[in-house]
N, C-alpha and C positions, 0 to 999 in steps of 0.2 A: 880609161875614163874614171874619174873619181866618183865616189858615191854622191858628192854634193852636186855634180853635174849630170847625174843619172836622170833619164826621163821619168817624169811623174807617171805613176800608174793611173790610167783613166778611171774615173768614177764608174761604179757598177750599179745597175738597177736590175732587180729581180722581180718579175711579174708572175704570180702563181694564179692560174685560172682553171675553172672547172671544164670549160668547153672551148671549142676551136674559135668561136667568134667573140668570146667575152673580152679579150684583151683589146680588141679593136673598138667595139662600141663604147666601153667604159673607160679605157685608159689609152686609147690610140694617140691622143694629143700629148700626153705625158711621155709616152714612148718616143714619139717623133721629136719632141723638144730635146730629150736626153740624147738621142742619136745625133741630132743636129749639132750638139755641143761636143761631139766626139766621144761621148760616153758609151760604155758597153751595156747593152740591154739584152737580158736573157729572159725568155718567156717559157715557163714550165706549164705546158698545156696537158692537164691530167686526162682529158678524154677528147674525142672528136666531136662530141655532141651528136653522135650518130643516131641515137634512138629518140631523144626528146626535142632536139633542136634542128631537125632536118625534115620537117613535114613535107616540104615541096618535093624532095627526092623520093620519099616513100610514096607519095601520091602519083608520081611518075612511074611507079612500078619497079624501082631500083632495089637491089638486094643489099644486105648489110655490108658486105665487103666492099661493094662499089661505092656505097655512101661514105664509108670511112675514107676511101681514096679521094673522093670528091672534096670532103671537108679538110683532109690533110693538104691537098693542093691549094685550096682556098686560103687556109691559114698560112701556109708557107709563102704564098704570093703577098698576102697582107703584111706579114712580118717583114718581108724584104722591102716592101714599099715604105714601111715605117723606119727601116734601118735596124731591125732587131734580129736576133737568132731565136728560133722557136724549137723547143724540144717536146716530143710527144711521149706520153706514158701509156696511152691506150688502156686506161684502167676501167673503161666501161661506164656509161652514164645511165641515168634513170633506172636504178639509182647508182650514183657514185658513192662507194662505201669507204669510209676512213679505215685504213688498215695500218698495222705496224710496218708492214713491208713497204707500202707506198710512202709513208712518212719517212722511213729510213732512206729511201731514194731521194727525197727532198732534202734531207740532211746533207747528203753528198753534194747536191747542187748548191746549197748554201755555202758549204766549205770550199767548193771549187770556185764559185763566182765571187765570194766575199762581198756581198752587196752593201752599198752605202744607203740604199733605199729599197724597201719592199712594198709592192702594190698587190693587193688581193681583195677578195670579196669581204663584205661585212659579215657579222655573226648571224644575222637574221635574214630569212627570205621564206615567207610562208608559201610562196608559189613554186619554189624550186629548191628542194633539199640538197641538191648537188652543190649549191653555192656555199651554204654553211659547212658542208663536209670539207670542201676545199679550204675554207678559212681555218677550220679546226686543224687540219694537217699542216697548213702553212705556218700557223703560230706554234704548234707543237714542235715542228722541225726546227724553227728558229730557236726555240729554247734548247733543244737537244744539241744543235750545232754549236752552241756556246759552252757546252759541258766538256771539260777536258777529258773526263773519264768515259765519255760516250765513244764507242768504237767506230772506227772508220778512217779513211784517208783524208788528208788535208788538214790545214790549220783550223783551230776553232775561230769562230767569228766574234765580233763585238756585239753590239745591240743596235742594229740598224733600225731607224724609224720606220714604222709601218703606216701606210695610208690605205684606207678602205675606199675603193672606187664605188661609184653610185650604182645601186641595183635598179632593176627595171621598174619596180614599184617602190620608190623610196618611202612614201608615206606609210606603207604597210610593213616596212622592214626596219623601223627604228633608226632610219638614216637621217643625219643632220649634216647639211653642207657647211662643214667647218673650214674647209680650204677651197677657195675658188681659183683654179689655175687658168691663166690666160693662154689659150692655144690658138689665138688668131693667126699668128705667123705661120703655123703649120697646119691650119685647117684644111687647106687643099690637099695636103698629104694624107691627113686622116680620112677625108672623104674618098680619096682614091683607094685607100686600104679598105674602107667600108664596101666599096663597089667590087672588091675582090670576092666578097661573100655573097655570091649569087643564091646560095641555098636559103638565105635569110633576107632577101631583097626587101621584104615588107618592113624591115627595120631601118632602112636607109634614111627615110624622111623623118622617122621618129627621133633618131639620134641627132639629126641635123637640127630639128626644132628644139631639142633639149639643149644643145650647145648654144643656141641663140638665147634661150631663157636664162641659162646660167651666165651668159655673157652680160645680159642686162643686170643681173644681180651683182656681178663683179664690178661693173661701172658704178652702180649705186653705192657700193661699199668702198670705193677707191678714192673718194674725195668729193669735192664739189660737183654736184650734178645739176647742170643748167638746162637739162632737157634737150640738149643738142643731139642731132642725129649721129649715130656711130655704128660701126660694124665690129662688134667684139664677140668672140666665141670662147666658151670656157668649159671646163670639166670640174665636177665637184668631188671632194674627197672628205673623209672623216678620219680622225686620229684616235686610235685606241689607247695610246700611251702618251704621257706628258711630253710637251715640247721642251727641249733643253735650250736655255738661253742665258746670256749674261746681261741682257737688257730687254725691256719690254718694247716690242715693235709689232 
């Protein structure tokens, strides 16, 4: 087979999240869309959310090791539903501490997966310091993975665009919905993935309602709005770096 006829390498998406459920609530639609297009999606899950995001299990009297196992199982089933691979780092939450060691592990993931797109938390969240910590390491690892002199296996990466997914309290976290992603065609898949997260069942309806609201905003910004009934669901994203383009669109 000649190089001209060689199969194209599938696009790669890397999602870096603080807790086991974050990638589902905030970016499940984007993950499902990418997977449906045949792209490779890798989720780097830094913690299980075992201490701060598993209140239901603690109230049931479960122990730490058991809660980790529950959250791992939930995240694995959710990722499989969305069509992605999830990798766990078990770095411990509440607090998640940014360290050189954990950042170095993320550098290795960047170089291995060679992402075309990166999704992660925004820089601010006054209600949960784990999220900014994950953001800090995600961005630092992206920089280091580009440096030819930084030690480690694999080829250096380019400069993949980064999208911040929406935090739970956007108004308090400096979040602006700069990109509205239509996830209508994969909404049922995202909802099924959400329902894998029994430890946080109280969020199922919240994130369903949020998808509806963002869908209304998407339609309002997509062209003529005649007030006709529609069922559009969306996710919101923010971009920390400039968009590169040859024409304005």
